[in-house]
N, C-alpha and C positions, 0 to 999 in steps of 0.2 A: 218764505221763499228765499233762497240763497243763491247769489250769482258770484262767479269767480273771475278775477281779472289778472292776467299775467302781465307783470310790469318789469321792464329791464332795470337791473340794479347796477349801480356804479359804486365803487369804493374809493375813498380818498384818505390820504395820510398827511395832508399839508394844512390842516385846519388850525393848528395851534401856532401862535407866534413863537418862533424859535428862541426869542429873548425871554419868554416866560419861563421862570424857574420851576420846573415840575416838582422839585423837592420842597417847595413852599407848601405843598399840600400835606407834608408830613410834620409831625411834632418831634422835636429833639428832647431827650430826657434831661440834658444839662445845657445851660447857656454857654455860648462860646466864650472862652477866656481871652481878654484883651491884653493880658500881660505877656511880655516876651518870653519865649521858651527858655528853660534853663539849659545849661550845657549838657546835663545828663539826658534831658528829654529830647534834645535836638539830635542826639546820636541815634541813627537808624541801624537796626540789625537786619541783615539780609538772611532770610530763612532758606534753607535748602529746599529746592522744588521737590526733591524726592520725599520729603516729609509730608507735603501737601498731597502728593500723588498716592500716598499710602493710607491717607485718612479714610475711614469708612464713609460711605455716601451720606448716611444719616447725620454724622457729626459735621461733615462739610456743609450740608444744608443748614444745620443749626447755627453754624458760625456766620453764614451768609445772612441769616435773619437779622443780624445786628448791624449790617451795612446800611448807610443812607440810601434812599431810593435812587438818587442820581448815580451813585457808584454801582448799584445793582444793575441799572439799565446799561451802563457802560460795559458791563461784563457779558451782556447778551450775545454780541457777535463772536465771542471767543470760542464757544463750543455749542453743540446742539443741546446739551443738558441745560446750560445757563439760559439759552434762548427760550426754552419752554418752561423753565422753572417757575417764573413769576405767574404763569397761568395754571399752575398745579394747585388744586384746591387745598391740599394739606399744607403746602408751603405758604400759600396766601394766608391761611388761618394762623400759622405760627408767626409770620411776618407782621400781620396786623396786631397781634398781641404784644409783640416786642417793640414795634414802631407804629403806634396808633395814628390813624389818619385824622386830620382835622375835618370838621364839618362846617359848611358855610351856608349863610343866607345870601342868595344871589339876587341883586336888584337890576331890573331892566327898566329903562326909561327912554323916551324918544330923544331927550337931550344928551344921552350918553351914546356917542357914536363909536361903534367898534370896541367898546369897553364896558365892563360890568363891575360895579362895586361889589366886593365880597365882605361879609362880616363873619369873621372866624368865631363861632359860638363857643369854642373851647378856650381860646386865648383872649376873647373879648377885644379883638382888634380888627381894624378895617384894612383890607387889601384891595388891589385893583387888577382885574384880569383884562389884558389888552389883546385884541385880535389884530393880525396884520391886515394892511389894506388890500393885499393880493390874496386873501383867504378865499375859500370856496364860496362863502356867503358875503355879499355886500350889504353892510348895515344889517346884520342878523337880528332877528327878533325871537327870543325864547318863547316857546309856547307851552312847554310842559317839561317836568323833570321827574325822574324815578330811578332810585338805586344806582346812582352814579352816571346815568345817561341824561343827556339834554336833547330836546327836540326843538329845532329852529325852523322858522319860516324862511324860505329862500326868495321872497319877493315875487318878482314877475316870472320866475323860471318854472312855475307850476310844479314845485317839488318841496319836499321836506328834507331836513338833514337831521339825522340822529347821530350824536357824537359822544364819545368817551374822552373827555379832556385830559384825563390822567394818562391814558395809554396812547394819546395822539392818533386816534382812529375815528373814522366817521363813515357814514353811508348815506347816499342820496336816494330818496324814495319818491318816485314820480307819482303824481296824483292819479287816481283811478279813472278820472274822466277829464276831458279837456277843460270844461268850465266847472270847477269844483269849489263851491262856496260852503264852508263848514263852520260849525260852532262846537264848543265844548270839547275841543281836541284834548285827549288825555293819553299820555304815555304810561304804559304799565310794563315795568321791567321785572323779570323773574330770572333766576340763575340760568344762564345759557340762552335766553330768549327774551323777546319783548313783543308787545302789541301796541298798536296805535288805534284809538277809538276816535271817530269823528261823526258828528251828527250833521247830515246834509238836509237842509230845509228846502232845497230846490224842488224836490219831488213832493207830491201831495201827501204822501204817507209818512213824511219825515224819515227818510231812509237813513240807515246806519251803515257806515263803512268801517271795517276792522282790518288793519294790516297785520300780518303774521310774519315775524322775522324768520321762522323756521321754513316757511314755504315761499317767502318773498311774493306773496299774493294778497291783494285786497279782496275781502269778502263783503258782499252787500246783503243786508238784511232789511226786509220791508215789513210794513204793517204795524207801525207804531203810532198810537193816537195821542197820548199825553203831551203837553207842552213843557219843554225844558229850558229853552234858550232865553228865558227871561233873566236868569242869573248868568249873564254872559261871561263873567270873570271867574266863576267857580267851576273847577274841573270836576269830573266824576271821582268818586271816592272808592278805592279798590279794597275789597275784603272778601277773602275766600272764594276767588274765582269770578267774582261779579263786581260790576261798577254800580254804585248807588248814587241816585240823584234825588233832589226834592222838586216837587211841582209847585207852581203858584197856587194861590188860594182857590179852593180849599186845600191847605197844605197836606201833602202826602209824600211817602218815600217809595220810589220805584227802583228796581234793580234790573241790570242787563247782564246776562250770562255771556262772557266773552267766548266761550266754546260753542255753545248751541245757538246763540243769537236770540234767545227767548227773554221776553220782558215779564216782570212779575211785580206784585205789590206785597212783599213779604212782611212788612211792618205796618201795623195800624195803630191808631190812637196816639196822636201827637199831643203835646201839652196845649193848654187853653191859652187864649188871648195872644197868640203869636202874631207878630207883625212881619217878621222875616225869619227865615231859618237857613242854616248852613250845616253841612255834614263834614266830619273829620274821622279818619281811621288811623289807629296806631299801628305799629309794626306787627302786633299780634292779631290784627284783624278786628279789634274792638271798635265799635262805632260810638261817636260822640255827636251830640246835637247842640249847636249854638244858636240861640234865638233871641230876638228882641221882643219884649213883652210890653203891651200897652193897649191903647184903644184909639179908635178913629184914625188909624194909619200912622200913629206916632208912637215910637218906642220910648218907654220910660225906664226900663230896666233891661239888663243884658244877663242872660242866664246860660248855664252849661248843664247838659244832661248826658247820661251814659246809658246805653242800651244794655239791659240786664236780661239775659235769656232765661235765667232761673225763675224770673218773675213773670214768665209768659210773654217775652218780648215787650217789656214795658220800659219807658224812659224814666230813669230815676234822677232827680235833680241832685247834683253834687256841689255846685258852686253858683253864687250870684256875684257879679262883678261889683266891687266896691263903688259907692255912690260917686265919689269925685272922679274916679277913672271912667265910670260909665258916662258921666256928663261930658267929659272931654271927648270920648269916642262918638257920642251922639252929635256933638257940635261939629266934629270932623265930617261925619256922614251928611249932616243937615237933611235928614229924612230921605236921602237918596240911597236907599238900602241896596239897590241893584249893584252898587259899586263895592259892596262888601264881599270878601272871599276869605277862605280859611284853609289851612293845611297843617300837617303834622311835621315836626322837626325835632329829632333827638330828645324825646320826652317833653316837648313843648307843643302846645296848641297855639298857633299863630293866627291872629285875627287882623286882617289888613283892609285898607280902603284904597281903591284905585286912584283917588284924588289926594292922598295924604302920604308923606314919605316915611312915617313912623309905623312900627309894628306893636300892637298890643299882644302880649303872649302870656300864657298860663303854664307855669311849671307844675306838671302833674304830681311829681314826687313831693314837692313842698306845699302844693295847693296855694300858690301865691300868684298874683298878677303883677306884671311889670310892663314898662314901655321900653322898646329899643329906639334910641334917639335917631334923629335924622343923620344920614351919611354926611360927613364933613366935606366930601368932594362935590356934592351937589350944589348948583348955583343957588344964591339967595332967593332969586325969583324963579319959582318952579311952576309947572302946570300939571294937569292930570296926566296919568299914564304910568303910575308906579305899579310895577308888577314884581312880586317877590316869589322866589322859589327855594325849596329845600334842596341843596346841592351837597351830596356826600360822595366825594371821589371814591371810586371802586375799581381796583385793578381787574377784577374778574367780570366786569360788566362788558359783554360782547356786543358789538354792533353788527 
């Protein structure tokens, strides 16, 4: 059964701190020179405007690809073509290849008020994203991230906020019901659209609500029996139109079709002696399984499997976490495996714990395990509440 809710939508454009430098999202090909300019380089030549006006449109767009993002945004008000240019797929593709965008690991923590530490995974440096006190959201809490979009909780306003930080745009989404208690909220962004999945345990049948950005409507789907909300920090994993989840013991994998609202158990036969399991999906839709292996409720080893469709949907073990790294991670969890969550980020599988400020990650191409150290801006005395997100700024992600 599917029910539809029409919800009024508001759009906002004042979510980003104006002091935040949007060009910091972009990488420069060469470092800035600190030496004083020579006399020859300081001489500026004025080009005849007629030369620019006679350039073919394709050549002009190609030249614009080499401009910094900040300069490109300043050009937008000058003419209609420049205003719509950065939203043109062909130009975005060319611009991204000539000025590659940084990718970040964004950290949310209750002790970080209106600011979020960002780890630049390409430059291996820390940055800080500060939101203004008069922004749309007071003390925003990130809930989910997908393809350049972030979904925030708006506290007591009974709303969500979906925002593209790079284009300085956002949209407020009212809850479908007045009293809306949800779990496992997952944002799924696709080119030109996005959906928000939320499991609501208020109803006896564990109803699912899905918001569609194309129609601005919440759809309600009923009739779901399996329990999912035990892994409260793990979002759904998106692959080929469906969200995938794991159930508590006896462990199994279930899928939810975002279009039809139907549940299924497409994968059977998980590895033996599992104590806990988490799912991860890469950008191509491939599914990985991370699990603790042991007995009597205690994990002794941490392993990684990949789903191989050629083998009849079997999980093939590809890696086992080295012993010393595994011991540290297990000591961090201290057998509270419900705090463990995982996600994919730029060729890495990130394994995190809600109570620990570091990330254990696996570089798929190199088949190596590493630790991302604690953010230096965090206080020495910290508490639980560490939530990491893969944040990859995207010009073309529309709210």
